[in-house]
MIKOL-331728 format. One record per atom (N, C-alpha, C): atom name; residue in one letter; x, y, z; residue number from 1. Coordinates in nm, 4 decimals, always signed. Layout:
BEGIN
<CA a <X Y Z> NUM>
...
END
This chain:
BEGIN
<N m <+9.6646 +14.5976 +23.1548> 1>
<CA m <+9.6833 +14.6617 +23.0257> 1>
<C m <+9.7068 +14.5563 +22.9173> 1>
<N k <+9.7908 +14.4552 +22.9506> 2>
<CA k <+9.8209 +14.3499 +22.8546> 2>
<C k <+9.6954 +14.2710 +22.8176> 2>
<N k <+9.6114 +14.2436 +22.9189> 3>
<CA k <+9.4868 +14.1697 +22.8947> 3>
<C k <+9.3948 +14.2472 +22.8001> 3>
<N a <+9.3860 +14.3776 +22.8186> 4>
<CA a <+9.2992 +14.4605 +22.7345> 4>
<C a <+9.3451 +14.4563 +22.5888> 4>
<N v <+9.4741 +14.4618 +22.5671> 5>
<CA v <+9.5293 +14.4573 +22.4322> 5>
<C v <+9.4997 +14.3215 +22.3677> 5>
<N i <+9.5114 +14.2156 +22.4437> 6>
<CA i <+9.4839 +14.0811 +22.3921> 6>
<C i <+9.3356 +14.0680 +22.3554> 6>
<N w <+9.2476 +14.1161 +22.4433> 7>
<CA w <+9.1030 +14.1075 +22.4152> 7>
<C w <+9.0648 +14.1912 +22.2923> 7>
<N v <+9.1260 +14.3074 +22.2773> 8>
<CA v <+9.0994 +14.3909 +22.1593> 8>
<C v <+9.1466 +14.3182 +22.0334> 8>
<N a <+9.2604 +14.2551 +22.0397> 9>
<CA a <+9.3125 +14.1810 +21.9242> 9>
<C a <+9.2216 +14.0635 +21.8895> 9>
<N i <+9.1740 +13.9928 +21.9903> 10>
<CA i <+9.0826 +13.8803 +21.9670> 10>
<C i <+8.9514 +13.9300 +21.9069> 10>
<N a <+8.8966 +14.0386 +21.9608> 11>
<CA a <+8.7711 +14.0949 +21.9091> 11>
<C a <+8.7877 +14.1384 +21.7635> 11>
<N a <+8.9009 +14.1998 +21.7318> 12>
<CA a <+8.9261 +14.2430 +21.5939> 12>
<C a <+8.9365 +14.1236 +21.5003> 12>
<N a <+9.0009 +14.0172 +21.5451> 13>
<CA a <+9.0146 +13.8969 +21.4628> 13>
<C a <+8.8784 +13.8326 +21.4379> 13>
<N v <+8.7968 +13.8241 +21.5419> 14>
<CA v <+8.6619 +13.7667 +21.5274> 14>
<C v <+8.5784 +13.8520 +21.4324> 14>
<N a <+8.5844 +13.9836 +21.4478> 15>
<CA a <+8.5092 +14.0727 +21.3591> 15>
<C a <+8.5544 +14.0551 +21.2141> 15>
<N g <+8.6834 +14.0411 +21.1920> 16>
<CA g <+8.7348 +14.0203 +21.0564> 16>
<C g <+8.6873 +13.8905 +20.9960> 16>
<N v <+8.6877 +13.7847 +21.0739> 17>
<CA v <+8.6403 +13.6543 +21.0256> 17>
<C v <+8.4917 +13.6614 +20.9925> 17>
<N l <+8.4128 +13.7234 +21.0810> 18>
<CA l <+8.2689 +13.7361 +21.0555> 18>
<C l <+8.2421 +13.8186 +20.9294> 18>
<N f <+8.3168 +13.9267 +20.9114> 19>
<CA f <+8.2990 +14.0091 +20.7923> 19>
<C f <+8.3253 +13.9276 +20.6659> 19>
<N l <+8.4336 +13.8550 +20.6631> 20>
<CA l <+8.4676 +13.7747 +20.5458> 20>
<C l <+8.3667 +13.6618 +20.5225> 20>
<N a <+8.3137 +13.6069 +20.6291> 21>
<CA a <+8.2184 +13.4961 +20.6160> 21>
<C a <+8.0840 +13.5419 +20.5628> 21>
<N f <+8.0419 +13.6643 +20.5968> 22>
<CA f <+7.9079 +13.7080 +20.5614> 22>
<C f <+7.9007 +13.8158 +20.4545> 22>
<N k <+8.0121 +13.8598 +20.4007> 23>
<CA k <+8.0054 +13.9626 +20.2965> 23>
<C k <+7.9503 +13.9007 +20.1684> 23>
<N p <+7.8725 +13.9808 +20.0891> 24>
<CA p <+7.8176 +13.9273 +19.9650> 24>
<C p <+7.9269 +13.8900 +19.8671> 24>
<N a <+7.8998 +13.7897 +19.7863> 25>
<CA a <+7.9943 +13.7491 +19.6821> 25>
<C a <+8.0051 +13.8600 +19.5793> 25>
<N a <+8.1195 +13.8725 +19.5169> 26>
<CA a <+8.1394 +13.9753 +19.4150> 26>
<C a <+8.0413 +13.9569 +19.3009> 26>
<N g <+7.9849 +14.0682 +19.2543> 27>
<CA g <+7.8946 +14.0632 +19.1403> 27>
<C g <+7.7524 +14.0268 +19.1767> 27>
<N g <+7.7212 +14.0139 +19.3026> 28>
<CA g <+7.5865 +13.9750 +19.3405> 28>
<C g <+7.5392 +14.0527 +19.4596> 28>
<N g <+7.4282 +14.0082 +19.5133> 29>
<CA g <+7.3750 +14.0711 +19.6320> 29>
<C g <+7.2598 +14.1625 +19.6012> 29>
<N v <+7.2289 +14.2468 +19.6981> 30>
<CA v <+7.1165 +14.3393 +19.6887> 30>
<C v <+7.1715 +14.4803 +19.6882> 30>
<N k <+7.1190 +14.5631 +19.5990> 31>
<CA k <+7.1564 +14.7043 +19.6023> 31>
<C k <+7.0322 +14.7890 +19.5830> 31>
<N n <+7.0299 +14.9020 +19.6509> 32>
<CA n <+6.9193 +14.9958 +19.6359> 32>
<C n <+6.9438 +15.0820 +19.5122> 32>
<N v <+6.8367 +15.1064 +19.4376> 33>
<CA v <+6.8467 +15.1889 +19.3172> 33>
<C v <+6.7403 +15.2975 +19.3207> 33>
<N d <+6.7655 +15.4038 +19.2450> 34>
<CA d <+6.6665 +15.5084 +19.2252> 34>
<C d <+6.6028 +15.4875 +19.0881> 34>
<N s <+6.5235 +15.5828 +19.0418> 35>
<CA s <+6.4568 +15.5690 +18.9117> 35>
<C s <+6.5564 +15.5450 +18.7989> 35>
<N a <+6.6647 +15.6205 +18.7983> 36>
<CA a <+6.7656 +15.6046 +18.6927> 36>
<C a <+6.8300 +15.4667 +18.6996> 36>
<N g <+6.8568 +15.4187 +18.8202> 37>
<CA g <+6.9151 +15.2859 +18.8366> 37>
<C g <+6.8205 +15.1761 +18.7930> 37>
<N l <+6.6908 +15.1949 +18.8181> 38>
<CA l <+6.5917 +15.0977 +18.7742> 38>
<C l <+6.5889 +15.0916 +18.6223> 38>
<N i <+6.5863 +15.2068 +18.5582> 39>
<CA i <+6.5842 +15.2113 +18.4110> 39>
<C i <+6.7106 +15.1474 +18.3539> 39>
<N a <+6.8260 +15.1781 +18.4141> 40>
<CA a <+6.9520 +15.1203 +18.3661> 40>
<C a <+6.9500 +14.9683 +18.3784> 40>
<N a <+6.9021 +14.9181 +18.4907> 41>
<CA a <+6.8940 +14.7726 +18.5100> 41>
<C a <+6.7967 +14.7105 +18.4098> 41>
<N q <+6.6846 +14.7757 +18.3891> 42>
<CA q <+6.5849 +14.7248 +18.2945> 42>
<C q <+6.6424 +14.7223 +18.1529> 42>
<N n <+6.7184 +14.8248 +18.1169> 43>
<CA n <+6.7809 +14.8295 +17.9842> 43>
<C n <+6.8857 +14.7198 +17.9659> 43>
<N k <+6.9404 +14.6693 +18.0773> 44>
<CA k <+7.0374 +14.5597 +18.0719> 44>
<C k <+6.9700 +14.4233 +18.0823> 44>
<N g <+6.8361 +14.4226 +18.0838> 45>
<CA g <+6.7635 +14.2959 +18.0841> 45>
<C g <+6.7030 +14.2533 +18.2159> 45>
<N a <+6.7106 +14.3365 +18.3183> 46>
<CA a <+6.6514 +14.3010 +18.4477> 46>
<C a <+6.4997 +14.2953 +18.4363> 46>
<N q <+6.4405 +14.2032 +18.5099> 47>
<CA q <+6.2947 +14.1940 +18.5173> 47>
<C q <+6.2483 +14.2796 +18.6344> 47>
<N v <+6.1545 +14.3707 +18.6086> 48>
<CA v <+6.1003 +14.4564 +18.7132> 48>
<C v <+5.9778 +14.3868 +18.7722> 48>
<N v <+5.9752 +14.3735 +18.9052> 49>
<CA v <+5.8698 +14.3011 +18.9747> 49>
<C v <+5.7988 +14.3952 +19.0718> 49>
<N d <+5.6686 +14.4117 +19.0511> 50>
<CA d <+5.5825 +14.4937 +19.1358> 50>
<C d <+5.5142 +14.4001 +19.2350> 50>
<N v <+5.5396 +14.4174 +19.3646> 51>
<CA v <+5.4833 +14.3266 +19.4644> 51>
<C v <+5.3598 +14.3841 +19.5343> 51>
<N r <+5.2999 +14.4862 +19.4746> 52>
<CA r <+5.1759 +14.5427 +19.5291> 52>
<C r <+5.0568 +14.4565 +19.4876> 52>
<N s <+4.9394 +14.4983 +19.5274> 53>
<CA s <+4.8173 +14.4264 +19.4907> 53>
<C s <+4.7807 +14.4548 +19.3451> 53>
<N q <+4.6944 +14.3720 +19.2901> 54>
<CA q <+4.6487 +14.3918 +19.1522> 54>
<C q <+4.5830 +14.5284 +19.1350> 54>
<N g <+4.5038 +14.5705 +19.2320> 55>
<CA g <+4.4378 +14.7007 +19.2243> 55>
<C g <+4.5364 +14.8158 +19.2196> 55>
<N e <+4.6408 +14.8087 +19.3020> 56>
<CA e <+4.7431 +14.9130 +19.3011> 56>
<C e <+4.8168 +14.9142 +19.1674> 56>
<N y <+4.8477 +14.7962 +19.1172> 57>
<CA y <+4.9160 +14.7821 +18.9889> 57>
<C y <+4.8321 +14.8446 +18.8780> 57>
<N d <+4.7020 +14.8161 +18.8777> 58>
<CA d <+4.6131 +14.8692 +18.7747> 58>
<C d <+4.6074 +15.0213 +18.7768> 58>
<N l <+4.6183 +15.0813 +18.8949> 59>
<CA l <+4.6128 +15.2270 +18.9051> 59>
<C l <+4.7365 +15.2939 +18.8474> 59>
<N g <+4.8486 +15.2249 +18.8463> 60>
<CA g <+4.9705 +15.2798 +18.7886> 60>
<C g <+5.0911 +15.1981 +18.8263> 60>
<N h <+5.1669 +15.1561 +18.7251> 61>
<CA h <+5.2865 +15.0750 +18.7492> 61>
<C h <+5.3974 +15.1173 +18.6541> 61>
<N i <+5.5180 +15.0806 +18.6897> 62>
<CA i <+5.6340 +15.1121 +18.6073> 62>
<C i <+5.6257 +15.0303 +18.4790> 62>
<N p <+5.6434 +15.0946 +18.3636> 63>
<CA p <+5.6344 +15.0218 +18.2364> 63>
<C p <+5.7274 +14.9003 +18.2336> 63>
<N g <+5.6730 +14.7881 +18.1901> 64>
<CA g <+5.7495 +14.6646 +18.1801> 64>
<C g <+5.7477 +14.5793 +18.3054> 64>
<N a <+5.6903 +14.6319 +18.4131> 65>
<CA a <+5.6861 +14.5567 +18.5387> 65>
<C a <+5.5823 +14.4456 +18.5311> 65>
<N v <+5.6129 +14.3357 +18.5986> 66>
<CA v <+5.5158 +14.2269 +18.6127> 66>
<C v <+5.4587 +14.2334 +18.7532> 66>
<N i <+5.3318 +14.1977 +18.7655> 67>
<CA i <+5.2651 +14.1995 +18.8956> 67>
<C i <+5.2798 +14.0633 +18.9626> 67>
<N v <+5.3402 +14.0648 +19.0803> 68>
<CA v <+5.3523 +13.9441 +19.1624> 68>
<C v <+5.3275 +13.9887 +19.3068> 68>
<N p <+5.2017 +13.9891 +19.3507> 69>
<CA p <+5.1739 +14.0334 +19.4876> 69>
<C p <+5.2611 +13.9590 +19.5886> 69>
<N l <+5.3023 +14.0307 +19.6918> 70>
<CA l <+5.3960 +13.9763 +19.7896> 70>
<C l <+5.3525 +13.8403 +19.8428> 70>
<N d <+5.2230 +13.8228 +19.8687> 71>
<CA d <+5.1788 +13.6956 +19.9266> 71>
<C d <+5.1851 +13.5788 +19.8286> 71>
<N t <+5.2133 +13.6061 +19.7017> 72>
<CA t <+5.2274 +13.4984 +19.6024> 72>
<C t <+5.3710 +13.4848 +19.5517> 72>
<N l <+5.4599 +13.5690 +19.6025> 73>
<CA l <+5.5965 +13.5757 +19.5486> 73>
<C l <+5.6720 +13.4440 +19.5581> 73>
<N q <+5.6703 +13.3801 +19.6729> 74>
<CA q <+5.7498 +13.2586 +19.6904> 74>
<C q <+5.7074 +13.1501 +19.5910> 74>
<N t <+5.5781 +13.1358 +19.5696> 75>
<CA t <+5.5295 +13.0359 +19.4740> 75>
<C t <+5.5642 +13.0769 +19.3317> 75>
<N a <+5.5410 +13.2045 +19.2986> 76>
<CA a <+5.5669 +13.2520 +19.1623> 76>
<C a <+5.7147 +13.2448 +19.1271> 76>
<N a <+5.8014 +13.2750 +19.2228> 77>
<CA a <+5.9454 +13.2815 +19.1956> 77>
<C a <+6.0142 +13.1457 +19.2033> 77>
<N a <+5.9418 +13.0422 +19.2366> 78>
<CA a <+6.0033 +12.9103 +19.2549> 78>
<C a <+6.0807 +12.8627 +19.1326> 78>
<N n <+6.0355 +12.8982 +19.0128> 79>
<CA n <+6.1020 +12.8520 +18.8904> 79>
<C n <+6.1796 +12.9610 +18.8180> 79>
<N w <+6.1985 +13.0768 +18.8813> 80>
<CA w <+6.2741 +13.1845 +18.8186> 80>
<C w <+6.4232 +13.1540 +18.8234> 80>
<N d <+6.4963 +13.2138 +18.7306> 81>
<CA d <+6.6421 +13.2011 +18.7235> 81>
<C d <+6.7061 +13.2743 +18.8417> 81>
<N r <+6.7768 +13.2017 +18.9269> 82>
<CA r <+6.8372 +13.2598 +19.0476> 82>
<C r <+6.9546 +13.3525 +19.0153> 82>
<N n <+7.0085 +13.3436 +18.8933> 83>
<CA n <+7.1229 +13.4269 +18.8559> 83>
<C n <+7.0842 +13.5496 +18.7739> 83>
<N a <+6.9579 +13.5592 +18.7333> 84>
<CA a <+6.9111 +13.6761 +18.6583> 84>
<C a <+6.9007 +13.7951 +18.7541> 84>
<N t <+6.8866 +13.9137 +18.6963> 85>
<CA t <+6.8717 +14.0340 +18.7779> 85>
<C t <+6.7249 +14.0734 +18.7837> 85>
<N y <+6.6790 +14.1070 +18.9044> 86>
<CA y <+6.5414 +14.1490 +18.9284> 86>
<C y <+6.5431 +14.2827 +19.0005> 86>
<N v <+6.4492 +14.3711 +18.9633> 87>
<CA v <+6.4300 +14.4962 +19.0351> 87>
<C v <+6.2931 +14.4852 +19.1013> 87>
<N v <+6.2902 +14.4991 +19.2324> 88>
<CA v <+6.1681 +14.4802 +19.3097> 88>
<C v <+6.1224 +14.6140 +19.3661> 88>
<N y <+5.9901 +14.6394 +19.3574> 89>
<CA y <+5.9364 +14.7623 +19.4154> 89>
<C y <+5.7924 +14.7416 +19.4620> 89>
<N c <+5.7469 +14.8358 +19.5452> 90>
<CA c <+5.6075 +14.8403 +19.5900> 90>
<C c <+5.5677 +14.9876 +19.5952> 90>
<N a <+5.4797 +15.0246 +19.6859> 91>
<CA a <+5.4359 +15.1634 +19.6945> 91>
<C a <+5.5397 +15.2517 +19.7646> 91>
<N t <+5.5899 +15.2059 +19.8784> 92>
<CA t <+5.6794 +15.2890 +19.9587> 92>
<C t <+5.8102 +15.2214 +19.9977> 92>
<N g <+5.8251 +15.0939 +19.9702> 93>
<CA g <+5.9483 +15.0227 +20.0025> 93>
<C g <+5.9351 +14.9179 +20.1109> 93>
<N a <+5.8260 +14.9180 +20.1862> 94>
<CA a <+5.8113 +14.8217 +20.2964> 94>
<C a <+5.7881 +14.6796 +20.2449> 94>
<N r <+5.6907 +14.6620 +20.1570> 95>
<CA r <+5.6628 +14.5276 +20.1045> 95>
<C r <+5.7770 +14.4776 +20.0174> 95>
<N s <+5.8375 +14.5679 +19.9417> 96>
<CA s <+5.9482 +14.5231 +19.8565> 96>
<C s <+6.0696 +14.4838 +19.9397> 96>
<N a <+6.0888 +14.5463 +20.0557> 97>
<CA a <+6.1975 +14.5044 +20.1450> 97>
<C a <+6.1720 +14.3608 +20.1924> 97>
<N e <+6.0475 +14.3296 +20.2213> 98>
<CA e <+6.0121 +14.1927 +20.2592> 98>
<C e <+6.0331 +14.0980 +20.1411> 98>
<N a <+5.9975 +14.1422 +20.0209> 99>
<CA a <+6.0170 +14.0605 +19.9008> 99>
<C a <+6.1655 +14.0315 +19.8781> 99>
<N v <+6.2499 +14.1307 +19.9022> 100>
<CA v <+6.3945 +14.1112 +19.8881> 100>
<C v <+6.4419 +14.0026 +19.9847> 100>
<N k <+6.3917 +14.0055 +20.1088> 101>
<CA k <+6.4281 +13.9016 +20.2064> 101>
<C k <+6.3853 +13.7636 +20.1581> 101>
<N v <+6.2626 +13.7548 +20.1061> 102>
<CA v <+6.2121 +13.6269 +20.0555> 102>
<C v <+6.3003 +13.5769 +19.9421> 102>
<N m <+6.3287 +13.6646 +19.8456> 103>
<CA m <+6.4075 +13.6237 +19.7293> 103>
<C m <+6.5507 +13.5871 +19.7684> 103>
<N t <+6.6083 +13.6611 +19.8612> 104>
<CA t <+6.7435 +13.6299 +19.9076> 104>
<C t <+6.7457 +13.4926 +19.9739> 104>
<N s <+6.6448 +13.4646 +20.0553> 105>
<CA s <+6.6397 +13.3343 +20.1221> 105>
<C s <+6.6185 +13.2203 +20.0229> 105>
<N m <+6.5629 +13.2529 +19.9057> 106>
<CA m <+6.5414 +13.1525 +19.8014> 106>
<C m <+6.6645 +13.1331 +19.7136> 106>
<N g <+6.7691 +13.2125 +19.7364> 107>
<CA g <+6.8935 +13.1953 +19.6623> 107>
<C g <+6.9126 +13.2880 +19.5433> 107>
<N f <+6.8304 +13.3923 +19.5311> 108>
<CA f <+6.8498 +13.4873 +19.4213> 108>
<C f <+6.9757 +13.5683 +19.4479> 108>
<N k <+7.0554 +13.5882 +19.3437> 109>
<CA k <+7.1880 +13.6471 +19.3602> 109>
<C k <+7.1957 +13.7960 +19.3255> 109>
<N n <+7.1090 +13.8447 +19.2377> 110>
<CA n <+7.1177 +13.9826 +19.1888> 110>
<C n <+6.9818 +14.0503 +19.1991> 110>
<N i <+6.9628 +14.1246 +19.3075> 111>
<CA i <+6.8356 +14.1925 +19.3309> 111>
<C i <+6.8629 +14.3406 +19.3471> 111>
<N d <+6.7958 +14.4208 +19.2674> 112>
<CA d <+6.7976 +14.5655 +19.2843> 112>
<C d <+6.6676 +14.6026 +19.3538> 112>
<N h <+6.6765 +14.6855 +19.4562> 113>
<CA h <+6.5591 +14.7248 +19.5343> 113>
<C h <+6.5311 +14.8724 +19.5106> 113>
<N f <+6.4165 +14.9000 +19.4483> 114>
<CA f <+6.3710 +15.0389 +19.4309> 114>
<C f <+6.3048 +15.0764 +19.5630> 114>
<N a <+6.3905 +15.1069 +19.6615> 115>
<CA a <+6.3505 +15.1142 +19.8015> 115>
<C a <+6.2529 +15.2264 +19.8343> 115>
<N q <+6.2491 +15.3308 +19.7547> 116>
<CA q <+6.1554 +15.4395 +19.7839> 116>
<C q <+6.0177 +15.4129 +19.7247> 116>
<N g <+6.0069 +15.3104 +19.6452> 117>
<CA g <+5.8773 +15.2713 +19.5914> 117>
<C g <+5.8306 +15.3557 +19.4744> 117>
<N v <+5.7166 +15.3147 +19.4220> 118>
<CA v <+5.6615 +15.3798 +19.3032> 118>
<C v <+5.6305 +15.5268 +19.3284> 118>
<N q <+5.6131 +15.5648 +19.4545> 119>
<CA q <+5.5886 +15.7059 +19.4857> 119>
<C q <+5.7066 +15.7945 +19.4454> 119>
<N a <+5.8258 +15.7365 +19.4336> 120>
<CA a <+5.9446 +15.8127 +19.3961> 120>
<C a <+5.9781 +15.7991 +19.2478> 120>
<N w <+5.8973 +15.7263 +19.1731> 121>
<CA w <+5.9219 +15.7051 +19.0302> 121>
<C w <+5.9126 +15.8379 +18.9566> 121>
<N t <+6.0108 +15.8672 +18.8727> 122>
<CA t <+6.0144 +15.9952 +18.8025> 122>
<C t <+5.9647 +15.9854 +18.6589> 122>
<N g <+5.9377 +15.8648 +18.6134> 123>
<CA g <+5.8906 +15.8466 +18.4761> 123>
<C g <+5.7392 +15.8344 +18.4682> 123>
<N k <+5.6935 +15.8048 +18.3494> 124>
<CA k <+5.5511 +15.7853 +18.3236> 124>
<C k <+5.5092 +15.6491 +18.3806> 124>
<N l <+5.3874 +15.6412 +18.4301> 125>
<CA l <+5.3324 +15.5153 +18.4779> 125>
<C l <+5.2340 +15.4600 +18.3755> 125>
<N d <+5.2381 +15.3294 +18.3559> 126>
<CA d <+5.1346 +15.2630 +18.2766> 126>
<C d <+5.0185 +15.2332 +18.3689> 126>
<N t <+4.8975 +15.2306 +18.3137> 127>
<CA t <+4.7808 +15.1987 +18.3945> 127>
<C t <+4.7059 +15.0832 +18.3321> 127>
<N g <+4.6371 +15.0108 +18.4160> 128>
<CA g <+4.5513 +14.9016 +18.3709> 128>
<C g <+4.4076 +14.9476 +18.3748> 128>
<N a <+4.3183 +14.8649 +18.3245> 129>
<CA a <+4.1759 +14.8988 +18.3248> 129>
<C a <+4.1201 +14.8798 +18.4651> 129>
<N t <+4.0438 +14.9763 +18.5107> 130>
<CA t <+3.9744 +14.9632 +18.6376> 130>
<C t <+3.8255 +14.9752 +18.6120> 130>
<N s <+3.7504 +14.9126 +18.6931> 131>
<CA s <+3.6057 +14.9117 +18.6767> 131>
<C s <+3.5424 +15.0175 +18.7651> 131>
<N s <+3.4483 +15.0934 +18.7089> 132>
<CA s <+3.3791 +15.1933 +18.7887> 132>
<C s <+3.2793 +15.1282 +18.8833> 132>
<N t <+3.2510 +14.9992 +18.8623> 133>
<CA t <+3.1581 +14.9272 +18.9496> 133>
<C t <+3.2317 +14.8370 +19.0473> 133>
<N q <+3.3618 +14.8565 +19.0592> 134>
<CA q <+3.4420 +14.7738 +19.1472> 134>
<C q <+3.3939 +14.7880 +19.2912> 134>
<N k <+3.3713 +14.6765 +19.3586> 135>
<CA k <+3.3253 +14.6750 +19.4963> 135>
<C k <+3.4421 +14.6338 +19.5854> 135>
<N i <+3.4631 +14.7097 +19.6890> 136>
<CA i <+3.5687 +14.6762 +19.7837> 136>
<C i <+3.5078 +14.5904 +19.8941> 136>
<N e <+3.5628 +14.4699 +19.9101> 137>
<CA e <+3.5161 +14.3812 +20.0151> 137>
<C e <+3.6110 +14.3912 +20.1327> 137>
<N t <+3.5560 +14.4209 +20.2497> 138>
<CA t <+3.6400 +14.4459 +20.3658> 138>
<C t <+3.6460 +14.3304 +20.4639> 138>
<N a <+3.5593 +14.2346 +20.4532> 139>
<CA a <+3.5536 +14.1225 +20.5482> 139>
<C a <+3.5392 +14.1739 +20.6902> 139>
<N g <+3.4752 +14.2907 +20.7055> 140>
<CA g <+3.4517 +14.3461 +20.8379> 140>
<C g <+3.5732 +14.4096 +20.9022> 140>
<N k <+3.6814 +14.4257 +20.8265> 141>
<CA k <+3.8035 +14.4839 +20.8822> 141>
<C k <+3.8261 +14.6227 +20.8217> 141>
<N p <+3.8977 +14.7090 +20.8926> 142>
<CA p <+3.9262 +14.8427 +20.8375> 142>
<C p <+4.0035 +14.8332 +20.7064> 142>
<N v <+3.9798 +14.9280 +20.6186> 143>
<CA v <+4.0454 +14.9306 +20.4883> 143>
<C v <+4.1136 +15.0650 +20.4710> 143>
<N m <+4.2360 +15.0614 +20.4201> 144>
<CA m <+4.3046 +15.1850 +20.3861> 144>
<C m <+4.3119 +15.1918 +20.2345> 144>
<N i <+4.2644 +15.3009 +20.1793> 145>
<CA i <+4.2704 +15.3189 +20.0346> 145>
<C i <+4.3706 +15.4289 +20.0076> 145>
<N e <+4.4682 +15.3981 +19.9240> 146>
<CA e <+4.5730 +15.4936 +19.8918> 146>
<C e <+4.5420 +15.5558 +19.7561> 146>
<N f <+4.5436 +15.6873 +19.7504> 147>
<CA f <+4.5214 +15.7577 +19.6258> 147>
<C f <+4.6516 +15.8214 +19.5817> 147>
<N y <+4.6757 +15.8222 +19.4523> 148>
<CA y <+4.7977 +15.8790 +19.3972> 148>
<C y <+4.7594 +15.9864 +19.2979> 148>
<N t <+4.8257 +16.0989 +19.3070> 149>
<CA t <+4.7978 +16.2081 +19.2141> 149>
<C t <+4.9273 +16.2770 +19.1766> 149>
<N n <+4.9307 +16.3341 +19.0591> 150>
<CA n <+5.0493 +16.4055 +19.0140> 150>
<C n <+5.0434 +16.5540 +19.0504> 150>
<N s <+4.9316 +16.5997 +19.1035> 151>
<CA s <+4.9184 +16.7426 +19.1323> 151>
<C s <+4.9648 +16.7801 +19.2689> 151>
END
């Protein structure tokens, strides 16, 4: 019985030390936001970053967002302010979750993640010009085309 109590005390102490060592610093870290949280962050000066492809961005993006496809993020973000606030999003949250990991590993301190993606956006979307003669090149691999509609 005495041994069990000692082991529980040791486990609790180790867990406490680990928690203190790995908890985010006050005022920083990553937080998930919804549409209202994204707008609030943007109104406070946060930069909204769309990590989808150029084609997806052109079809509809959150007003004020900059396009930085996920595969170019590390290079593009190399000179960004690590203490500024960024809101990251994609279509459904998968690519933006990866972008958050990349940015965190690069030392960014304040990242808001619009984790449900642009599909959950409740505001108006801006659109870019698309070409009716646009050719999709598949390189012989399967292609998934995502369509978005308000109806």
